[in-house]
MOPAC internal coordinates of N, CA, C and O (Angstrom, degrees):
PM7 1SCF
backbone

  N    0.0000 0     0.00 0     0.00 0    0    0    0
  C    1.4419 1     0.00 0     0.00 0    1    0    0
  C    1.5238 1   108.65 1     0.00 0    2    1    0
  O    1.2310 1   121.19 1   -48.66 1    3    2    1
  N    1.3072 1   115.33 1   131.34 1    3    2    1
  C    1.4598 1   121.09 1   176.70 1    5    3    2
  C    1.5255 1   108.63 1   -96.93 1    6    5    3
  O    1.2310 1   120.73 1   -43.05 1    7    6    5
  N    1.3292 1   116.21 1   136.95 1    7    6    5
  C    1.4628 1   120.48 1  -178.05 1    9    7    6
  C    1.5190 1   111.64 1  -106.78 1   10    9    7
  O    1.2310 1   121.44 1   -31.87 1   11   10    9
  N    1.3208 1   114.85 1   148.13 1   11   10    9
  C    1.4527 1   122.67 1   169.87 1   13   11   10
  C    1.5174 1   106.83 1  -115.30 1   14   13   11
  O    1.2310 1   120.85 1   -41.06 1   15   14   13
  N    1.3136 1   115.97 1   138.94 1   15   14   13
  C    1.4623 1   122.04 1  -176.47 1   17   15   14
  C    1.5218 1   108.81 1  -109.89 1   18   17   15
  O    1.2310 1   121.26 1   -43.79 1   19   18   17
  N    1.3231 1   115.19 1   136.21 1   19   18   17
  C    1.4608 1   121.89 1  -179.61 1   21   19   18
  C    1.5207 1   107.91 1  -123.15 1   22   21   19
  O    1.2310 1   120.64 1   -51.71 1   23   22   21
  N    1.3236 1   116.38 1   128.29 1   23   22   21
  C    1.4641 1   122.70 1  -174.21 1   25   23   22
  C    1.5208 1   110.40 1  -111.38 1   26   25   23
  O    1.2310 1   120.91 1   -42.09 1   27   26   25
  N    1.3432 1   115.87 1   137.91 1   27   26   25
  C    1.4577 1   121.35 1   179.63 1   29   27   26
  C    1.5290 1   108.34 1  -168.06 1   30   29   27
  O    1.2310 1   120.46 1    19.90 1   31   30   29
  N    1.3132 1   116.72 1  -160.10 1   31   30   29
  C    1.4710 1   122.07 1  -178.39 1   33   31   30
  C    1.5302 1   111.24 1   -80.78 1   34   33   31
  O    1.2310 1   121.02 1   -13.62 1   35   34   33
  N    1.3175 1   115.66 1   166.38 1   35   34   33
  C    1.4672 1   120.99 1   176.80 1   37   35   34
  C    1.5272 1   110.12 1   -60.37 1   38   37   35
  O    1.2310 1   120.54 1   133.97 1   39   38   37
  N    1.3331 1   116.58 1   -46.03 1   39   38   37
  C    1.4610 1   120.42 1  -179.73 1   41   39   38
  C    1.5232 1   110.79 1   -56.50 1   42   41   39
  O    1.2310 1   120.18 1   132.35 1   43   42   41
  N    1.3291 1   117.27 1   -47.65 1   43   42   41
  C    1.4662 1   120.92 1  -178.57 1   45   43   42
  C    1.5221 1   111.32 1   -62.74 1   46   45   43
  O    1.2310 1   120.27 1   138.32 1   47   46   45
  N    1.3291 1   117.09 1   -41.68 1   47   46   45
  C    1.4675 1   120.49 1   179.30 1   49   47   46
  C    1.5285 1   110.78 1   -65.08 1   50   49   47
  O    1.2310 1   119.96 1   133.29 1   51   50   49
  N    1.3273 1   117.67 1   -46.71 1   51   50   49
  C    1.4692 1   120.88 1  -179.81 1   53   51   50
  C    1.5264 1   111.73 1   -62.21 1   54   53   51
  O    1.2310 1   120.12 1   135.92 1   55   54   53
  N    1.3287 1   117.37 1   -44.08 1   55   54   53
  C    1.4591 1   121.18 1  -179.86 1   57   55   54
  C    1.5260 1   111.48 1   -66.69 1   58   57   55
  O    1.2310 1   120.38 1   143.27 1   59   58   57
  N    1.3184 1   116.88 1   -36.73 1   59   58   57
  C    1.4595 1   121.21 1   177.92 1   61   59   58
  C    1.5224 1   110.59 1   -63.23 1   62   61   59
  O    1.2310 1   120.37 1   134.77 1   63   62   61
  N    1.3203 1   116.90 1   -45.23 1   63   62   61
  C    1.4621 1   121.03 1   178.79 1   65   63   62
  C    1.5288 1   110.16 1   -63.76 1   66   65   63
  O    1.2310 1   120.23 1   135.78 1   67   66   65
  N    1.3230 1   117.17 1   -44.22 1   67   66   65
  C    1.4636 1   121.36 1  -177.30 1   69   67   66
  C    1.5314 1   112.90 1   -66.88 1   70   69   67
  O    1.2310 1   120.26 1   142.39 1   71   70   69
  N    1.3290 1   117.11 1   -37.61 1   71   70   69
  C    1.4633 1   120.64 1  -173.35 1   73   71   70
  C    1.5218 1   114.03 1   -99.15 1   74   73   71
  O    1.2310 1   119.88 1   166.04 1   75   74   73
  N    1.3486 1   117.83 1   -13.96 1   75   74   73
  C    1.4573 1   120.42 1   178.54 1   77   75   74
  C    1.5131 1   114.72 1    74.13 1   78   77   75
  O    1.2310 1   120.46 1  -157.69 1   79   78   77
  N    1.3342 1   116.73 1    22.31 1   79   78   77
  C    1.4676 1   121.60 1   174.29 1   81   79   78
  C    1.5171 1   107.85 1  -152.24 1   82   81   79
  O    1.2310 1   120.58 1   -24.09 1   83   82   81
  N    1.3368 1   116.49 1   155.91 1   83   82   81
  C    1.4584 1   119.81 1  -178.04 1   85   83   82
  C    1.5199 1   109.99 1   -62.16 1   86   85   83
  O    1.2310 1   120.94 1   -54.79 1   87   86   85
  N    1.3150 1   115.80 1   125.21 1   87   86   85
  C    1.4602 1   122.61 1   179.66 1   89   87   86
  C    1.5240 1   108.32 1  -117.76 1   90   89   87
  O    1.2310 1   120.46 1   -38.34 1   91   90   89
  N    1.3150 1   116.73 1   141.66 1   91   90   89
  C    1.4570 1   120.77 1  -179.99 1   93   91   90
  C    1.5206 1   111.02 1    90.64 1   94   93   91
  O    1.2310 1   121.42 1   -10.70 1   95   94   93
  N    1.3068 1   114.89 1   169.30 1   95   94   93
  C    1.4613 1   121.99 1  -179.44 1   97   95   94
  C    1.5186 1   109.99 1  -107.29 1   98   97   95
  O    1.2310 1   121.12 1    -7.78 1   99   98   97
  N    1.3042 1   115.46 1   172.22 1   99   98   97
  C    1.4698 1   123.10 1   170.90 1  101   99   98
  C    1.5222 1   114.87 1    67.57 1  102  101   99
  O    1.2310 1   119.37 1  -148.18 1  103  102  101
  N    1.3146 1   118.80 1    31.82 1  103  102  101
  C    1.4601 1   120.38 1   173.50 1  105  103  102
  C    1.5236 1   108.90 1   -66.63 1  106  105  103
  O    1.2310 1   120.90 1   -44.52 1  107  106  105
  N    1.3185 1   115.89 1   135.48 1  107  106  105
  C    1.4583 1   122.22 1   177.99 1  109  107  106
  C    1.5245 1   108.11 1  -111.00 1  110  109  107
  O    1.2310 1   120.09 1   -60.35 1  111  110  109
  N    1.3288 1   117.43 1   119.65 1  111  110  109
  C    1.4582 1   122.68 1  -176.78 1  113  111  110
  C    1.5257 1   110.99 1   -92.32 1  114  113  111
  O    1.2310 1   121.11 1   -36.96 1  115  114  113
  N    1.3358 1   115.48 1   143.04 1  115  114  113
  C    1.4625 1   121.62 1   175.70 1  117  115  114
  C    1.5262 1   108.48 1  -149.58 1  118  117  115
  O    1.2310 1   120.70 1   -29.25 1  119  118  117
  N    1.3122 1   116.27 1   150.75 1  119  118  117
  C    1.4650 1   120.37 1   173.32 1  121  119  118
  C    1.5181 1   110.52 1   -90.01 1  122  121  119
  O    1.2310 1   120.49 1   175.11 1  123  122  121
  N    1.3288 1   116.68 1    -4.89 1  123  122  121
  C    1.4678 1   121.14 1  -178.73 1  125  123  122
  C    1.5262 1   110.71 1   -94.14 1  126  125  123
  O    1.2310 1   120.44 1   -42.23 1  127  126  125
  N    1.3421 1   116.76 1   137.77 1  127  126  125
  C    1.4668 1   120.40 1   178.27 1  129  127  126
  C    1.5240 1   111.13 1   -69.49 1  130  129  127
  O    1.2310 1   120.20 1   -14.51 1  131  130  129
  N    1.3290 1   117.22 1   165.49 1  131  130  129
  C    1.4672 1   121.29 1  -174.73 1  133  131  130
  C    1.5242 1   115.21 1   -53.82 1  134  133  131
  O    1.2310 1   119.37 1   142.55 1  135  134  133
  N    1.3192 1   118.81 1   -37.45 1  135  134  133
  C    1.4680 1   119.32 1  -177.85 1  137  135  134
  C    1.5266 1   112.47 1   -71.61 1  138  137  135
  O    1.2310 1   119.71 1   162.94 1  139  138  137
  N    1.3271 1   118.15 1   -17.06 1  139  138  137
  C    1.4646 1   121.39 1  -176.90 1  141  139  138
  C    1.5253 1   113.71 1  -115.85 1  142  141  139
  O    1.2310 1   120.23 1   171.32 1  143  142  141
  N    1.3123 1   117.16 1    -8.68 1  143  142  141
  C    1.4657 1   120.25 1  -175.00 1  145  143  142
  C    1.5250 1   111.57 1   -80.31 1  146  145  143
  O    1.2310 1   120.71 1   -32.18 1  147  146  145
  N    1.3181 1   116.24 1   147.82 1  147  146  145
  C    1.4678 1   118.57 1   171.74 1  149  147  146
  C    1.5216 1   108.56 1   -69.32 1  150  149  147
  O    1.2310 1   120.09 1   -18.19 1  151  150  149
  N    1.3101 1   117.44 1   161.81 1  151  150  149
  C    1.4661 1   119.80 1   178.89 1  153  151  150
  C    1.5265 1   108.03 1   -67.12 1  154  153  151
  O    1.2310 1   121.06 1   -59.43 1  155  154  153
  N    1.3201 1   115.58 1   120.57 1  155  154  153
  C    1.4586 1   120.43 1  -175.02 1  157  155  154
  C    1.5205 1   113.57 1  -110.18 1  158  157  155
  O    1.2310 1   120.03 1  -165.47 1  159  158  157
  N    1.3141 1   117.54 1    14.53 1  159  158  157
  C    1.4527 1   120.32 1   174.89 1  161  159  158
  C    1.5124 1   115.63 1    99.72 1  162  161  159
  O    1.2310 1   119.16 1   159.18 1  163  162  161
  N    1.3002 1   119.20 1   -20.82 1  163  162  161
  C    1.4547 1   120.89 1   178.96 1  165  163  162
  C    1.5106 1   110.59 1  -108.58 1  166  165  163
  O    1.2310 1   120.62 1   -32.85 1  167  166  165
  N    1.3200 1   116.41 1   147.15 1  167  166  165
  C    1.4618 1   119.53 1  -179.25 1  169  167  166
  C    1.5266 1   112.25 1   -96.31 1  170  169  167
  O    1.2310 1   120.19 1   178.20 1  171  170  169
  N    1.3340 1   117.25 1    -1.80 1  171  170  169
  C    1.4618 1   122.20 1   178.12 1  173  171  170
  C    1.5187 1   108.66 1  -129.78 1  174  173  171
  O    1.2310 1   120.66 1   -21.09 1  175  174  173
  N    1.3340 1   116.35 1   158.91 1  175  174  173
  C    1.4567 1   120.12 1  -179.29 1  177  175  174
  C    1.5222 1   110.71 1  -138.89 1  178  177  175
  O    1.2310 1   121.27 1   -20.23 1  179  178  177
  N    1.3216 1   115.18 1   159.77 1  179  178  177
  C    1.4582 1   122.76 1   166.30 1  181  179  178
  C    1.5195 1   106.08 1  -128.74 1  182  181  179
  O    1.2310 1   120.34 1   -28.69 1  183  182  181
  N    1.3068 1   116.95 1   151.31 1  183  182  181
  C    1.4578 1   121.70 1   175.60 1  185  183  182
  C    1.5215 1   108.11 1  -117.80 1  186  185  183
  O    1.2310 1   121.05 1   -48.50 1  187  186  185
  N    1.3257 1   115.60 1   131.50 1  187  186  185
  C    1.4579 1   122.41 1   179.05 1  189  187  186
  C    1.5161 1   108.82 1  -120.90 1  190  189  187
  O    1.2310 1   120.55 1   -26.33 1  191  190  189
  N    1.3356 1   116.55 1   153.67 1  191  190  189
  C    1.4568 1   118.09 1   175.34 1  193  191  190
  C    1.5226 1   109.15 1   -69.33 1  194  193  191
  O    1.2310 1   120.55 1    -3.42 1  195  194  193
  N    1.3188 1   116.55 1   176.58 1  195  194  193
  C    1.4609 1   120.42 1  -171.83 1  197  195  194
  C    1.5320 1   114.11 1   -65.93 1  198  197  195
  O    1.2310 1   119.52 1   170.25 1  199  198  197
  N    1.3307 1   118.52 1    -9.75 1  199  198  197
  C    1.4698 1   119.82 1   174.89 1  201  199  198
  C    1.5189 1   110.73 1   -72.39 1  202  201  199
  O    1.2310 1   120.69 1   152.42 1  203  202  201
  N    1.3277 1   116.29 1   -27.58 1  203  202  201
  C    1.4602 1   121.53 1   175.78 1  205  203  202
  C    1.5124 1   113.88 1    62.15 1  206  205  203
  O    1.2310 1   120.49 1    15.94 1  207  206  205
  N    1.3242 1   116.67 1  -164.06 1  207  206  205
  C    1.4671 1   121.12 1  -175.05 1  209  207  206
  C    1.5258 1   114.41 1   -82.09 1  210  209  207
  O    1.2310 1   119.14 1  -177.60 1  211  210  209
  N    1.3235 1   119.24 1     2.40 1  211  210  209
  C    1.4608 1   120.88 1  -176.10 1  213  211  210
  C    1.5258 1   112.81 1   -64.14 1  214  213  211
  O    1.2310 1   119.95 1   156.48 1  215  214  213
  N    1.3198 1   117.71 1   -23.52 1  215  214  213
  C    1.4614 1   121.11 1  -175.41 1  217  215  214
  C    1.5263 1   113.03 1   -83.21 1  218  217  215
  O    1.2310 1   119.30 1  -176.65 1  219  218  217
  N    1.3117 1   118.93 1     3.35 1  219  218  217
  C    1.4680 1   122.05 1  -178.31 1  221  219  218
  C    1.5080 1   110.46 1    90.44 1  222  221  219
  O    1.2310 1   120.52 1    88.74 1  223  222  221
  N    1.3362 1   116.61 1   -91.26 1  223  222  221
  C    1.4548 1   119.05 1   176.81 1  225  223  222
  C    1.5229 1   108.94 1   -73.42 1  226  225  223
  O    1.2310 1   121.25 1   -38.19 1  227  226  225
  N    1.3219 1   115.21 1   141.81 1  227  226  225
  C    1.4614 1   119.69 1  -177.58 1  229  227  226
  C    1.5176 1   110.44 1  -123.69 1  230  229  227
  O    1.2310 1   121.32 1   -22.78 1  231  230  229
  N    1.3165 1   115.08 1   157.22 1  231  230  229
  C    1.4536 1   121.12 1   172.28 1  233  231  230
  C    1.5220 1   106.94 1  -117.04 1  234  233  231
  O    1.2310 1   120.83 1   -66.02 1  235  234  233
  N    1.3193 1   116.02 1   113.98 1  235  234  233
  C    1.4552 1   121.12 1  -179.58 1  237  235  234
  C    1.5229 1   108.17 1   -77.42 1  238  237  235
  O    1.2310 1   120.48 1   -55.14 1  239  238  237
  N    1.3264 1   116.69 1   124.86 1  239  238  237
  C    1.4616 1   121.76 1  -179.10 1  241  239  238
  C    1.5187 1   110.36 1   -78.20 1  242  241  239
  O    1.2310 1   120.64 1   135.67 1  243  242  241
  N    1.3175 1   116.38 1   -44.33 1  243  242  241
  C    1.4589 1   122.25 1   178.65 1  245  243  242
  C    1.5248 1   107.73 1  -154.66 1  246  245  243
  O    1.2310 1   120.62 1   -25.68 1  247  246  245
  N    1.3326 1   116.42 1   154.32 1  247  246  245
  C    1.4615 1   119.79 1   177.19 1  249  247  246
  C    1.5146 1   108.75 1  -154.25 1  250  249  247
  O    1.2310 1   120.80 1   -20.22 1  251  250  249
  N    1.3110 1   116.08 1   159.78 1  251  250  249
  C    1.4495 1   119.26 1   178.68 1  253  251  250
  C    1.5123 1   112.00 1   167.61 1  254  253  251
  O    1.2310 1   121.59 1    10.33 1  255  254  253
  N    1.3147 1   114.56 1  -169.67 1  255  254  253
  C    1.4589 1   120.74 1  -179.05 1  257  255  254
  C    1.5207 1   109.75 1   -81.98 1  258  257  255
  O    1.2310 1   121.45 1   -42.14 1  259  258  257
  N    1.3167 1   114.83 1   137.86 1  259  258  257
  C    1.4533 1   121.54 1   178.18 1  261  259  258
  C    1.5163 1   107.62 1   -76.37 1  262  261  259
  O    1.2310 1   120.10 1   -62.47 1  263  262  261
  N    1.3258 1   117.41 1   117.53 1  263  262  261
  C    1.4645 1   121.62 1  -178.22 1  265  263  262
  C    1.5196 1   107.81 1  -125.18 1  266  265  263
  O    1.2310 1   121.39 1   -47.02 1  267  266  265
  N    1.2931 1   114.94 1   132.98 1  267  266  265
  C    1.4587 1   119.75 1   177.52 1  269  267  266
  C    1.5105 1   108.19 1  -140.06 1  270  269  267
  O    1.2310 1   121.03 1   -50.07 1  271  270  269
  N    1.3179 1   115.64 1   129.93 1  271  270  269
  C    1.4590 1   119.77 1   179.35 1  273  271  270
  C    1.5175 1   110.00 1   -72.93 1  274  273  271
  O    1.2310 1   121.17 1   -37.84 1  275  274  273
  N    1.3233 1   115.37 1   142.16 1  275  274  273
  C    1.4611 1   120.22 1   176.02 1  277  275  274
  C    1.5181 1   108.89 1   -76.54 1  278  277  275
  O    1.2310 1   121.41 1   -36.73 1  279  278  277
  N    1.3249 1   114.90 1   143.27 1  279  278  277
  C    1.4644 1   119.18 1   177.61 1  281  279  278
  C    1.5145 1   109.75 1   -69.69 1  282  281  279
  O    1.2310 1   121.05 1   -40.24 1  283  282  281
  N    1.3222 1   115.61 1   139.76 1  283  282  281
  C    1.4624 1   120.46 1   177.68 1  285  283  282
  C    1.5177 1   109.07 1   -83.25 1  286  285  283
  O    1.2310 1   121.10 1   -37.94 1  287  286  285
  N    1.3189 1   115.49 1   142.06 1  287  286  285
  C    1.4771 1   120.18 1   179.49 1  289  287  286
  C    1.5078 1   111.22 1   -77.60 1  290  289  287
  O    1.2310 1   120.10 1   180.00 1  291  290  289

């Protein structure tokens, strides 16, 4: 299964998981997981299978806070 990652605010991620559909505006899509993705504006993410949100109701595979380690000088 290939995953697509969507980045947004904590509120949007929590509401999306609770309601089973994308909630909020400004979702940023990426094929890269949180540890490898560039900063896309949201501090939280959800991961969906490759069917994505086009089907209306969605099943979130995983979700959480976007965490990225800072590079050491």
